[in-house]
N, C-alpha and C positions, 0 to 999 in steps of 0.2 A: 680754536683755532685750525690745531692738529687732527683732532679726528673730522674736526667739520668738513676739513677740506679732504681728509682720504674718503668722507661716505661720496664727497660729492664725484671723485675722481674712479668712481664706479669698484667699491667697495662693496662686493655683494652680501655682508654682514648687515642686520641692523644695528638701529645706534642706539647703542643699553640706553642712555644718558635718555633718549624719550621717554624710555620706563620707567622712571622714578626723579626728583628731584631737582632740584635746577642746582648747580653744581652737583651734584653727586657721582663721584667717582663711579667710572667707562668703567663694563664689564671689560673680563676679556677675549678676547677673540675666539678664543679655541673654544668656548663657552655659551658663543651665540650663533641662534641657529639661525642659516639661509636661508632668503626668503623665496627661494624659488623650492625648498621640502613644503615650507604651506603652503604654497600652491600645487605641489607634485602630492602633498597630503588630501586636502581637499578634494581636489583632479579627483584623488582613488574612491574616497570615501564619496561624493556625488554620483557616479556613478555605478557603485557595488551597494549600495545601501539605497539611497534616499528613491530611487522607480520603484522599490519594493511597498514603500510609507505613501506615495503620491502617486498622484495617476492610475489611479486604479482601473479607471475603464481603459486607458492603450493597454494596459494589463492583460483585462481579462477578454479584449478583443486579441490579444496577441498569441494567450493560450485554446483561445475557442477558434484558428483563425484556417487551421489544417483539417479543420472539421470541416467548417466550412466550404469550403475547396473542394472535397472528397463531396460533399451532399453535390454540391451544383458541378462536379463531374457525374454525378447521376446522374443528375436531373437534362444532361446531357447528352447521356449514351441512351437512354429511355426515351427520348422528347420524340420519336416515329411510332409510324401506328403498330397501338398493340402486337397484332398478328405478323407482323415480320419481325418481334424481338423476344428472346423467354424470360430476362429483366422484365420484373417490371420496374416504372418509376413513383417516384416519391410520394404525388401522390393519387398511386392507386396503395402504399401500403399504407395510406393516409389514411382510407376510405378503408379498409379490410379493418384499422383499427377502430373507426368507430358502429363498422359494421359487429366487431365481436362487443365490442362495450351495447350494443345495443341488444343481444344473442344475453345479457348477463353474464362471460363467460372472461372479459380482460381482465376485470380486480379481484376476482377472487380465483383466479388460476396466478397472478403473481402474488396474494396474497399466502398463499399453497405457498409456491414454490417460496419468496422468501422465510416463510417460516420453516420450512426441510432445513435450509441452508445453515438457517438460526442455533437449530436446535442438534443440529450437525456436527456443525464447528463449537457448539460449543462442549459438547458431550467428547470433540474430539480433546480439544482446549484442555478440559477437566482429566483426561488419562494422558497426552503427553508430558504437560507440565513434570512432573513426581516422575515421569522416566525418562527422560532428558537431564533431570537433576540426581536422579540418580547416576544411569549413565555417564555422565563427567564428572562423580565426585567420585565413584568407583569405581576400580579396575574390573570385578566381581560381576557389577549391575553392568557395565557395559562387554566386556563377555559375554550374557545371556542372553543381552537385548537386543544389543548390537544389527545382530545379524538376519534373524529373523524379521527384523523391522522391516531393513536393508529390503529381505529379500522380496515385500507384503508388499513398500512400495513399487517395487519392479513389475509390477504384474498390474495386467491391466482390467481398467473400472466393469469391461464386458468378459471379461471373462470369472469375474469375479461374482458379480450379478447371480447368476444360474444357481453357486454354490452358498450364496445367501439368500436366494429363494429356497432353496430344500432346508435349509439354517432356519431361520425366520417365518417363513411365509408369503406370501407378496401382499401385506396388508404397510402402516404406514411404519414400523420397524425397521424392515428391510432395507427402504429407501433411506434413514435417519445415519440407517449402522454404512450402510455404501457412501456418505458424505464423511461420518465418523474416522474414517479408515482415511479417504484422501487429506483429511484434512492434520489427524496422526501426527503422519507420517513428516509431511514438512516441517514440521510444529517441533516435534520431537531430536529431527536433527539441529535446528538453528536454538533451542536450547538448548542441547548436551556441547554445543561448539559453546554457546556462550557460556558456560561454567566453566568451561577445558580453558576461555581467554581470560577467568577471573585471577585475578596476583596473586599466589600464593603468599601470598608474603602477610594476606589482609587473615589467610586460614589460618594461618601459623599465628596472627596475633590472636584470632579469637579462641585458639588450642590455650596459649598462653595464659591467656584470662579465664579461663578456663565457661567462658559462655554458652548459656543455653543449647543445646540443638535445635530451637524453634529459632531464639535469637539470629542463628547463623544463617538458617535460612532467609528467614524472613528478611532479614538486613542486609547480607552477603549475598548468598546465592538468587533469590530470588532478584534482587537490587542489579545485582550486575548481572544478569541475564537479559531481562528487561528490552536493551535499544535488540540483540539477538532476537524476542520474544515478536516483535513486531514487523521484523521482517521478515519470521514465517507466515505468523500470519496471515501477510500479503499477498503472499503466494498461494498459504490455504482458502485463504477463499476464493483465489480463484481455481484451483482446482478445484474447490468447490460450486459454484456453476458449473464445471467442465460432469461434474460426478450426476449432478443434479439431469442434466439430461439421455442419460444413461439411466435410471429412476424413474424416471418419469412416464418412459416410453413402458411400463411394467404394471400393467393394473389399473391407468390413474385415470380417471375421470374431472381433472382438474389438474394445473399446471401448466405452463409455457411449456415446458417438453410435452404437454399433454393438443394442444395445441401446435405445435410444432409435428407433433407425428400424424394425426390428424388431418393437416393441411398434404402431408406429403400424400397418402395418401388417395384425396381428391386433386392433388395434384394445384393445388393455390398456393403459387406460386408467390403470392403479393404475402399470406400470413407467416410464410418459408420465412419471406425477406422481416416484414415486421418482427417475428421470434427472435433473429438472430438480434436486432433494434433492441430490446428490449434485455437481452443476455446480454448486451456491448451498456448498455445506462445500468443498470444494476451494476457488473460487475465496477463501473465506475462511481457509483455512490460504495460501495463496497471499500474503493480506494480513498474516499476523503473522508468518509467513519473510519478509518484506521489510521488513516493521517492526521485526523481529530482528534481521538484519543492518544496517539504518539504525544504529541505535540502536549498535552494534555499531564502524559505519567512521565516521560520525557521531556521535558522540557531542555534541557543541555543541548540534546539534538540538532537542535534547531537553535 
């Protein structure tokens, strides 16, 4: 009777006797959980986690709302006659896309650009990961490699392009090398910092147990740098698309950069804007691809 009266008088704690059998001793109020805390927890869980698993249509609309607004503003700004404006309308850009597709130039150019970026980034990854691990784990390696790589990273792509033409010619090798240089520096910096961020106690423990260097490299260094490596890969892909514009303007008969260069010569602003849109969507696709790979290899980051 005393406990019932207490609960009815406004005790914020739940009746512990309802959790057990009739006649069981009641829990102490010190261990009881306030009902208000349950409400707060449920509210916090609902607002933080549930929307990411339920209601995908509203989430999709929210993600693309800003893009749709930009396109609508673009359409409104270019709604007048063509001779009174310099910027093409979305409809004119769409017609340019159809014209390039019927010409047989659009899809091969996108394929060639994707091939060059993929090959250049792969070459940058293969060379940057070992260099970053050596520079991050060795004082001598850091002293030898760090300054030259930072100097190389500071050189603009248009300045490197003539030198690479002299060394490698004007073929595909020069184009892939320019993209690889842009990807190399960013991946190197992130892998180097990732190695430096590994707990030294792990390396000391591996040394105490006399683990093979191959095991230390694969299980500690490589896995410890994966989050920073994925960050570097995101930036490297972005820079690779920028480098692609520079290299595809040199002796190219296909590629998005070739279409952009040709449209500048003939003052086809609709094709210019189309190339910009293609670069934007290919960059967005690259970001999605790296995000999917990151969720696969670094699931703890999500």
